[in-house]
N, CA and C atoms as a LAMMPS dump frame, in Angstrom:
ITEM: TIMESTEP
0
ITEM: NUMBER OF ATOMS
483
ITEM: BOX BOUNDS ff ff ff
-5.0000000000000000e+02 5.0000000000000000e+02
-5.0000000000000000e+02 5.0000000000000000e+02
-5.0000000000000000e+02 5.0000000000000000e+02
ITEM: ATOMS id mol type element x y z
1 1 1 N 4.158 14.48 -13.23
2 1 2 C 4.452 13.833 -11.834
3 1 3 C 5.314 12.679 -11.855
4 2 1 N 5.15 11.764 -12.528
5 2 2 C 5.98 10.61 -12.556
6 2 3 C 6.916 10.624 -13.833
7 3 1 N 7.904 9.933 -13.88
8 3 2 C 8.741 9.65 -15.056
9 3 3 C 7.738 9.082 -16.259
10 4 1 N 8.79 8.402 -17.133
11 4 2 C 8.1 7.546 -18.14
12 4 3 C 6.939 6.406 -17.672
13 5 1 N 5.776 6.576 -18.242
14 5 2 C 4.713 5.758 -17.749
15 5 3 C 4.936 4.444 -18.178
16 6 1 N 4.612 3.425 -17.276
17 6 2 C 4.727 1.895 -17.796
18 6 3 C 3.322 1.232 -17.477
19 7 1 N 3.227 0.133 -18.027
20 7 2 C 1.95 -0.474 -17.748
21 7 3 C 1.871 -0.984 -16.19
22 8 1 N 0.646 -0.998 -15.664
23 8 2 C 0.607 -1.408 -14.298
24 8 3 C 0.808 -3.04 -14.278
25 9 1 N 1.735 -3.391 -13.194
26 9 2 C 1.791 -4.614 -13.258
27 9 3 C 0.647 -5.595 -12.829
28 10 1 N 0.562 -6.758 -13.425
29 10 2 C -0.672 -7.403 -13.171
30 10 3 C -0.442 -8.744 -12.301
31 11 1 N -1.598 -9.243 -11.792
32 11 2 C -1.416 -10.551 -11.117
33 11 3 C -0.78 -11.531 -11.921
34 12 1 N 0.228 -12.315 -11.381
35 12 2 C 0.99 -13.249 -12.075
36 12 3 C 2.183 -12.839 -12.51
37 13 1 N 2.349 -11.516 -12.473
38 13 2 C 3.726 -10.923 -12.853
39 13 3 C 4.807 -11.008 -11.719
40 14 1 N 5.997 -10.891 -11.78
41 14 2 C 6.946 -10.894 -10.905
42 14 3 C 7.222 -9.283 -10.542
43 15 1 N 7.009 -9.096 -9.029
44 15 2 C 7.274 -7.987 -8.592
45 15 3 C 8.849 -7.421 -8.773
46 16 1 N 9.126 -6.295 -9.264
47 16 2 C 10.52 -5.87 -9.238
48 16 3 C 11.076 -5.647 -7.849
49 17 1 N 12.473 -6.171 -7.944
50 17 2 C 13.151 -5.863 -6.536
51 17 3 C 13.248 -4.464 -6.27
52 18 1 N 13.44 -4.137 -5.038
53 18 2 C 13.542 -2.716 -4.713
54 18 3 C 14.053 -2.638 -3.148
55 19 1 N 14.483 -1.372 -2.808
56 19 2 C 14.987 -1.052 -1.669
57 19 3 C 14.555 0.372 -1.476
58 20 1 N 13.887 0.533 -0.362
59 20 2 C 13.386 2.135 -0.101
60 20 3 C 13.608 2.38 1.296
61 21 1 N 13.614 3.721 1.594
62 21 2 C 13.882 4.022 2.997
63 21 3 C 12.533 4.055 3.677
64 22 1 N 12.6 3.417 4.975
65 22 2 C 11.436 3.687 5.995
66 22 3 C 11.266 4.898 6.63
67 23 1 N 10.231 5.21 6.738
68 23 2 C 9.705 6.673 7.433
69 23 3 C 10.433 6.874 8.702
70 24 1 N 10.392 5.673 9.624
71 24 2 C 11.082 5.797 10.986
72 24 3 C 12.601 5.406 10.784
73 25 1 N 13.208 5.372 9.528
74 25 2 C 14.639 5.138 9.621
75 25 3 C 14.91 3.69 9.14
76 26 1 N 16.058 3.524 8.62
77 26 2 C 16.42 2.415 8.056
78 26 3 C 15.981 2.287 6.584
79 27 1 N 16.096 1.171 6.072
80 27 2 C 15.547 0.723 4.466
81 27 3 C 14.875 -0.536 4.734
82 28 1 N 14.122 -0.875 3.811
83 28 2 C 13.595 -2.352 3.536
84 28 3 C 13.656 -2.546 2.069
85 29 1 N 14.025 -3.983 1.814
86 29 2 C 13.85 -4.494 0.451
87 29 3 C 12.871 -5.363 0.258
88 30 1 N 12.306 -5.511 -0.837
89 30 2 C 11.131 -6.599 -1.078
90 30 3 C 11.355 -7.952 -0.519
91 31 1 N 12.571 -8.401 -0.705
92 31 2 C 12.784 -9.759 -0.347
93 31 3 C 12.72 -9.973 1.272
94 32 1 N 12.852 -8.838 2.033
95 32 2 C 12.747 -8.755 3.441
96 32 3 C 11.171 -8.736 3.731
97 33 1 N 10.484 -8.001 3.065
98 33 2 C 9.041 -7.68 3.213
99 33 3 C 8.229 -8.96 2.883
100 34 1 N 8.676 -9.808 2.08
101 34 2 C 7.785 -10.996 1.828
102 34 3 C 8.532 -12.272 2.559
103 35 1 N 9.61 -12.195 3.172
104 35 2 C 10.335 -13.129 3.755
105 35 3 C 9.507 -14.342 4.631
106 36 1 N 8.716 -13.597 5.375
107 36 2 C 7.656 -14.394 6.111
108 36 3 C 6.43 -14.839 5.904
109 37 1 N 6.028 -14.354 4.763
110 37 2 C 4.702 -14.648 3.95
111 37 3 C 4.249 -13.385 3.099
112 38 1 N 3.062 -13.603 2.468
113 38 2 C 2.492 -12.684 1.618
114 38 3 C 2.623 -11.365 2.346
115 39 1 N 2.649 -10.312 1.499
116 39 2 C 2.506 -8.776 1.902
117 39 3 C 1.908 -8.017 1.113
118 40 1 N 1.112 -6.984 1.488
119 40 2 C 0.5 -5.948 0.843
120 40 3 C 1.282 -4.579 0.741
121 41 1 N 1.411 -4.099 -0.51
122 41 2 C 1.942 -2.861 -0.653
123 41 3 C 0.815 -1.884 -1.088
124 42 1 N 0.87 -0.915 -0.414
125 42 2 C -0.47 0.248 -0.461
126 42 3 C 0.286 1.48 -0.903
127 43 1 N 0.252 1.751 -2.286
128 43 2 C 0.812 3.019 -2.674
129 43 3 C -0.16 4.089 -2.493
130 44 1 N 0.255 5.343 -1.864
131 44 2 C -0.762 6.362 -1.597
132 44 3 C 0.078 7.598 -1.573
133 45 1 N -0.811 8.743 -1.758
134 45 2 C -0.405 10.101 -1.763
135 45 3 C -1.158 10.709 -0.541
136 46 1 N -0.604 11.704 0.435
137 46 2 C -1.288 12.175 1.496
138 46 3 C -2.386 13.203 1.326
139 47 1 N -2.458 13.532 -0.15
140 47 2 C -3.541 14.573 -0.308
141 47 3 C -4.697 13.721 -1.048
142 48 1 N -4.641 12.395 -1.203
143 48 2 C -5.713 11.797 -1.86
144 48 3 C -6.641 11.401 -1.07
145 49 1 N -7.957 11.64 -1.195
146 49 2 C -9.087 11.578 -0.062
147 49 3 C -9.428 10.051 -0.087
148 50 1 N -9.365 9.389 -1.21
149 50 2 C -9.403 7.946 -1.173
150 50 3 C -8.549 7.127 -0.37
151 51 1 N -7.198 7.737 -0.542
152 51 2 C -6.068 7 0.42
153 51 3 C -6.403 7.313 1.902
154 52 1 N -6.802 8.429 2.208
155 52 2 C -7.282 8.846 3.569
156 52 3 C -8.382 8.026 4.189
157 53 1 N -9.2 7.596 3.35
158 53 2 C -10.149 6.378 3.78
159 53 3 C -9.495 5.066 3.979
160 54 1 N -8.769 4.673 2.891
161 54 2 C -8.308 3.353 2.823
162 54 3 C -7.243 3.083 3.852
163 55 1 N -6.278 3.837 4.05
164 55 2 C -5.061 3.325 4.929
165 55 3 C -5.411 3.253 6.268
166 56 1 N -6.337 4.006 7.025
167 56 2 C -6.827 3.553 8.407
168 56 3 C -7.509 2.138 8.231
169 57 1 N -8.366 1.696 7.341
170 57 2 C -8.927 0.671 7.334
171 57 3 C -7.811 -0.596 7.059
172 58 1 N -6.79 -0.331 6.281
173 58 2 C -5.747 -1.306 6.239
174 58 3 C -4.976 -1.309 7.451
175 59 1 N -4.894 -0.32 8.418
176 59 2 C -4.348 -0.401 9.625
177 59 3 C -4.957 -1.605 10.47
178 60 1 N -6.316 -1.321 10.372
179 60 2 C -7.027 -2.403 11.233
180 60 3 C -6.707 -4.049 10.77
181 61 1 N -6.571 -3.973 9.442
182 61 2 C -6.206 -5.251 8.966
183 61 3 C -4.788 -5.778 9.43
184 62 1 N -3.798 -4.772 9.338
185 62 2 C -2.5 -4.9 9.913
186 62 3 C -2.322 -5.555 11.175
187 63 1 N -3.334 -4.875 12.062
188 63 2 C -3.195 -5.094 13.705
189 63 3 C -3.585 -6.642 13.972
190 64 1 N -3.976 -7.338 12.956
191 64 2 C -4.23 -8.706 13.192
192 64 3 C -2.87 -9.383 13.379
193 65 1 N -1.917 -8.997 12.59
194 65 2 C -0.515 -9.568 12.767
195 65 3 C -0.461 -10.735 11.629
196 66 1 N -1.546 -11.018 11.017
197 66 2 C -1.519 -12.12 10.098
198 66 3 C -1.135 -11.773 8.588
199 67 1 N -1.055 -10.415 8.305
200 67 2 C -0.746 -10.013 6.973
201 67 3 C 0.023 -8.744 6.9
202 68 1 N 1.182 -8.785 6.57
203 68 2 C 2.083 -7.792 6.533
204 68 3 C 1.681 -6.622 5.646
205 69 1 N 1.451 -5.39 6.126
206 69 2 C 0.992 -4.344 5.03
207 69 3 C 2.117 -3.181 5.141
208 70 1 N 2.482 -2.683 4.07
209 70 2 C 3.308 -1.569 4.077
210 70 3 C 2.759 -0.599 3.228
211 71 1 N 2.663 0.691 3.809
212 71 2 C 2.328 1.809 3.036
213 71 3 C 3.527 2.15 2.202
214 72 1 N 3.293 2.624 0.874
215 72 2 C 4.307 3.27 0.129
216 72 3 C 3.856 4.727 -0.235
217 73 1 N 4.401 5.612 0.409
218 73 2 C 4.11 7.153 0.338
219 73 3 C 4.732 7.709 -0.987
220 74 1 N 3.996 8.441 -1.765
221 74 2 C 4.616 9.323 -2.785
222 74 3 C 4.902 10.484 -2.37
223 75 1 N 5.079 10.879 -1.024
224 75 2 C 5.404 12.111 -0.297
225 75 3 C 6.58 12.12 0.328
226 76 1 N 7.257 13.216 0.834
227 76 2 C 8.374 13.415 1.382
228 76 3 C 8.156 13.056 2.929
229 77 1 N 9.134 12.813 3.726
230 77 2 C 8.97 12.322 4.988
231 77 3 C 8.148 13.294 6.019
232 78 1 N 8.28 14.441 5.793
233 78 2 C 7.603 15.429 6.785
234 78 3 C 5.961 15.31 6.541
235 79 1 N 5.549 15.238 5.327
236 79 2 C 4.182 15.206 4.825
237 79 3 C 3.602 13.698 5.194
238 80 1 N 4.218 12.819 5.133
239 80 2 C 3.796 11.321 5.258
240 80 3 C 3.678 11.354 6.861
241 81 1 N 4.814 11.786 7.71
242 81 2 C 4.723 11.692 9.154
243 81 3 C 3.472 12.261 9.502
244 82 1 N 3.054 13.476 9.201
245 82 2 C 1.894 14.173 9.433
246 82 3 C 0.514 13.335 8.918
247 83 1 N 0.677 12.802 7.935
248 83 2 C -0.372 11.925 7.404
249 83 3 C -0.601 10.806 8.318
250 84 1 N 0.262 10.099 8.727
251 84 2 C 0.293 8.839 9.695
252 84 3 C -0.186 9.335 10.981
253 85 1 N 0.217 10.467 11.504
254 85 2 C -0.302 11.04 12.784
255 85 3 C -1.657 11.223 12.699
256 86 1 N -2.024 11.966 11.808
257 86 2 C -3.403 12.452 11.7
258 86 3 C -4.523 11.343 11.46
259 87 1 N -4.119 10.455 10.776
260 87 2 C -5.151 8.939 10.479
261 87 3 C -4.598 7.842 11.402
262 88 1 N -3.72 7.999 12.385
263 88 2 C -3.631 6.967 13.075
264 88 3 C -2.864 5.559 12.474
265 89 1 N -1.911 5.99 11.621
266 89 2 C -1.277 5.067 10.884
267 89 3 C 0.136 4.716 11.54
268 90 1 N 0.241 3.347 11.899
269 90 2 C 1.471 2.969 12.309
270 90 3 C 2.088 1.81 11.637
271 91 1 N 1.518 1.383 10.629
272 91 2 C 1.803 0.337 9.761
273 91 3 C 3.374 0.872 9.131
274 92 1 N 4.239 0.056 8.837
275 92 2 C 5.436 0.454 8.382
276 92 3 C 5.273 1.258 7.036
277 93 1 N 6.05 2.304 6.878
278 93 2 C 5.659 3.272 5.607
279 93 3 C 7.069 3.479 4.999
280 94 1 N 7.089 3.064 3.643
281 94 2 C 8.284 3.314 2.735
282 94 3 C 7.941 4.619 1.898
283 95 1 N 9.075 5.229 1.703
284 95 2 C 9.163 6.568 0.909
285 95 3 C 9.556 6.358 -0.556
286 96 1 N 8.655 6.757 -1.427
287 96 2 C 8.945 6.565 -2.974
288 96 3 C 8.61 7.862 -3.591
289 97 1 N 9.103 8.883 -3.034
290 97 2 C 8.805 10.368 -3.43
291 97 3 C 9.561 10.94 -4.657
292 98 1 N 9.251 12.082 -4.891
293 98 2 C 9.801 12.794 -6.067
294 98 3 C 11.387 12.787 -5.904
295 99 1 N 11.781 12.936 -4.73
296 99 2 C 13.254 12.96 -4.614
297 99 3 C 13.873 11.696 -5.179
298 100 1 N 13.261 10.437 -5.158
299 100 2 C 13.749 9.134 -5.636
300 100 3 C 13.169 9.08 -7.092
301 101 1 N 12.466 9.965 -7.693
302 101 2 C 11.827 9.963 -8.716
303 101 3 C 10.816 8.943 -8.847
304 102 1 N 10.265 8.482 -7.884
305 102 2 C 9.1 7.697 -8.006
306 102 3 C 9.736 6.383 -8.535
307 103 1 N 10.849 5.898 -8.221
308 103 2 C 11.54 4.627 -8.942
309 103 3 C 10.672 3.396 -8.704
310 104 1 N 10.125 3.264 -7.55
311 104 2 C 9.292 1.997 -7.42
312 104 3 C 7.907 2.167 -7.924
313 105 1 N 7.26 3.309 -7.704
314 105 2 C 5.816 3.516 -8.296
315 105 3 C 5.914 3.278 -9.81
316 106 1 N 7.009 3.959 -10.476
317 106 2 C 7.259 3.626 -11.801
318 106 3 C 7.416 2.131 -12.303
319 107 1 N 8.278 1.44 -11.471
320 107 2 C 8.644 0.107 -12.019
321 107 3 C 7.405 -0.881 -11.834
322 108 1 N 6.323 -0.351 -10.693
323 108 2 C 5.086 -1.068 -10.63
324 108 3 C 4.056 -0.641 -11.645
325 109 1 N 4.307 0.591 -12.268
326 109 2 C 3.293 1.07 -13.409
327 109 3 C 2.295 1.954 -12.72
328 110 1 N 2.472 2.476 -11.344
329 110 2 C 1.389 3.292 -10.744
330 110 3 C 0.98 4.556 -11.589
331 111 1 N -0.196 4.617 -11.896
332 111 2 C -0.672 5.8 -12.51
333 111 3 C -1.831 6.748 -11.49
334 112 1 N -2.363 5.857 -10.757
335 112 2 C -3.216 6.379 -9.738
336 112 3 C -3.19 5.645 -8.338
337 113 1 N -3.621 6.575 -7.359
338 113 2 C -3.575 5.906 -5.938
339 113 3 C -4.816 6.129 -5.27
340 114 1 N -5.246 5.27 -4.337
341 114 2 C -4.437 4.051 -3.906
342 114 3 C -4.398 3.071 -5.007
343 115 1 N -3.187 2.222 -5.052
344 115 2 C -3.1 1.013 -5.766
345 115 3 C -2.208 0.193 -4.885
346 116 1 N -2.995 -1.171 -4.822
347 116 2 C -2.325 -2.133 -3.774
348 116 3 C -1.864 -3.316 -4.478
349 117 1 N -0.898 -4.011 -4.046
350 117 2 C -0.453 -5.162 -4.678
351 117 3 C -0.253 -6.329 -3.552
352 118 1 N -0.775 -7.29 -3.621
353 118 2 C -0.43 -8.565 -2.639
354 118 3 C 0.557 -9.379 -3.308
355 119 1 N 1.619 -9.25 -2.684
356 119 2 C 2.846 -10.218 -3.216
357 119 3 C 3.131 -11.36 -2.429
358 120 1 N 3.528 -12.269 -3.117
359 120 2 C 3.631 -13.737 -2.346
360 120 3 C 5.182 -13.846 -2.051
361 121 1 N 5.687 -14.754 -1.443
362 121 2 C 7.112 -15.016 -0.959
363 121 3 C 7.961 -15.012 -2.128
364 122 1 N 7.55 -15.507 -3.256
365 122 2 C 8.475 -15.745 -4.571
366 122 3 C 8.29 -14.418 -5.33
367 123 1 N 7.799 -13.427 -4.627
368 123 2 C 7.778 -12.067 -5.376
369 123 3 C 6.815 -12.086 -6.508
370 124 1 N 5.935 -13.007 -6.666
371 124 2 C 4.832 -13.072 -7.652
372 124 3 C 3.651 -12.196 -7.071
373 125 1 N 3.083 -11.568 -7.818
374 125 2 C 1.745 -10.696 -7.586
375 125 3 C 0.681 -11.495 -7.809
376 126 1 N -0.033 -11.672 -6.463
377 126 2 C -1.363 -12.496 -6.7
378 126 3 C -2.603 -11.719 -6.67
379 127 1 N -2.521 -10.394 -6.305
380 127 2 C -3.701 -9.597 -6.446
381 127 3 C -3.25 -7.977 -6.73
382 128 1 N -4.008 -7.468 -7.714
383 128 2 C -3.933 -6.041 -7.746
384 128 3 C -5.003 -5.273 -7.508
385 129 1 N -5.032 -4.147 -7.025
386 129 2 C -6.366 -3.511 -6.488
387 129 3 C -6.069 -1.995 -6.81
388 130 1 N -6.936 -1.472 -7.662
389 130 2 C -6.682 -0.154 -7.759
390 130 3 C -7.949 0.778 -7.355
391 131 1 N -7.704 1.942 -6.654
392 131 2 C -8.784 2.567 -5.987
393 131 3 C -9.45 1.977 -5.125
394 132 1 N -10.538 1.988 -4.538
395 132 2 C -11.182 1.483 -3.429
396 132 3 C -12.402 0.497 -3.904
397 133 1 N -12.579 -0.736 -3.447
398 133 2 C -13.649 -1.495 -3.717
399 133 3 C -13.685 -2.366 -2.386
400 134 1 N -14.829 -1.95 -1.716
401 134 2 C -15.23 -2.539 -0.431
402 134 3 C -14.971 -4.144 -0.401
403 135 1 N -15.383 -4.622 -1.399
404 135 2 C -15.333 -6.15 -1.468
405 135 3 C -13.989 -6.682 -1.43
406 136 1 N -12.973 -5.901 -2.155
407 136 2 C -11.585 -6.345 -2.124
408 136 3 C -11.099 -6.141 -0.863
409 137 1 N -11.379 -4.987 0.016
410 137 2 C -10.804 -4.795 1.306
411 137 3 C -11.373 -5.878 2.078
412 138 1 N -12.636 -6.335 2.013
413 138 2 C -13.133 -7.338 2.894
414 138 3 C -12.394 -8.606 2.675
415 139 1 N -12.001 -9.042 1.477
416 139 2 C -11.213 -9.996 1.113
417 139 3 C -10.117 -10.004 1.873
418 140 1 N -9.292 -8.851 1.89
419 140 2 C -8.036 -8.558 2.631
420 140 3 C -8.134 -9.089 3.903
421 141 1 N -9.297 -8.487 4.63
422 141 2 C -9.632 -8.637 6.065
423 141 3 C -9.801 -10.11 6.367
424 142 1 N -10.518 -10.922 5.61
425 142 2 C -10.8 -12.262 5.59
426 142 3 C -9.429 -13.096 5.559
427 143 1 N -8.574 -12.807 4.786
428 143 2 C -7.336 -13.309 4.58
429 143 3 C -6.35 -12.919 6.08
430 144 1 N -6.798 -11.918 6.739
431 144 2 C -6.121 -11.788 7.891
432 144 3 C -6.872 -12.134 9.121
433 145 1 N -8.165 -12.823 8.851
434 145 2 C -8.955 -13.089 10.062
435 145 3 C -9.614 -11.87 10.899
436 146 1 N -9.864 -10.608 10.151
437 146 2 C -10.591 -9.614 10.849
438 146 3 C -11.651 -9.128 9.811
439 147 1 N -12.617 -8.703 10.526
440 147 2 C -13.348 -7.695 9.774
441 147 3 C -12.954 -6.178 9.94
442 148 1 N -12.544 -5.757 8.854
443 148 2 C -11.906 -4.288 8.842
444 148 3 C -13.011 -3.159 8.832
445 149 1 N -14.184 -3.414 8.925
446 149 2 C -15.259 -2.469 8.749
447 149 3 C -16.011 -2.29 10.202
448 150 1 N -16.384 -0.995 10.665
449 150 2 C -17.199 -0.869 11.667
450 150 3 C -18.68 -0.567 11.369
451 151 1 N -19.446 -1.242 12.049
452 151 2 C -20.757 -0.923 11.882
453 151 3 C -21.273 0.345 11.559
454 152 1 N -20.666 1.438 12.387
455 152 2 C -21.243 2.756 12.361
456 152 3 C -20.602 3.554 11.27
457 153 1 N -19.608 2.895 10.528
458 153 2 C -19.007 3.524 9.723
459 153 3 C -19.427 3.509 8.135
460 154 1 N -19.856 4.429 7.654
461 154 2 C -20.317 4.409 6.219
462 154 3 C -19.234 4.177 5.264
463 155 1 N -19.059 3.404 4.563
464 155 2 C -17.907 3.382 3.413
465 155 3 C -18.677 2.967 1.934
466 156 1 N -18.198 3.64 1.059
467 156 2 C -18.712 3.257 -0.239
468 156 3 C -18.331 1.842 -0.749
469 157 1 N -19.223 1.487 -1.655
470 157 2 C -18.709 0.183 -2.319
471 157 3 C -17.576 0.251 -3.243
472 158 1 N -17.442 1.354 -3.936
473 158 2 C -16.258 1.482 -4.838
474 158 3 C -16.03 3.122 -4.903
475 159 1 N -14.723 3.384 -5.145
476 159 2 C -14.355 4.851 -5.463
477 159 3 C -13.156 4.612 -6.311
478 160 1 N -12.817 5.459 -7.465
479 160 2 C -11.811 5.463 -7.936
480 160 3 C -10.695 6.331 -7.33
481 161 1 N -9.395 5.753 -7.651
482 161 2 C -8.217 6.588 -7.066
483 161 3 C -7.974 7.786 -7.643
């Protein structure tokens, strides 16, 4: 699926510069993404059940306007657009698919999804989250000033990606 595997970037590392196409047109580079404050990059695949649970909850965090969140899809535009429609995702979505040889996923050392990186304005990585951990998502919500969970919504404490 991916090219040569690299070690997953860790907290404290500097994120590699990149430029990727946006699903809705145009491109975005890492410097633009973190220019106004920390941002979360959430790498996902449309067929990943844990991603299908995670992205709508990240959407709720994004809606606060206090934390920029970008989805990074490892699928093509058609499948990604359908995923976003199906799950109500409106957060900005970057495309890092097989057409680009997963260049950014490989640079970050992604081997499973979802994998998320909280990146500061100086491009240093402050958090790395693999798979689903309710406590980590709650911390992201607190950072953005929102509770991302609904009382009637059963979510597991942890799930591997």
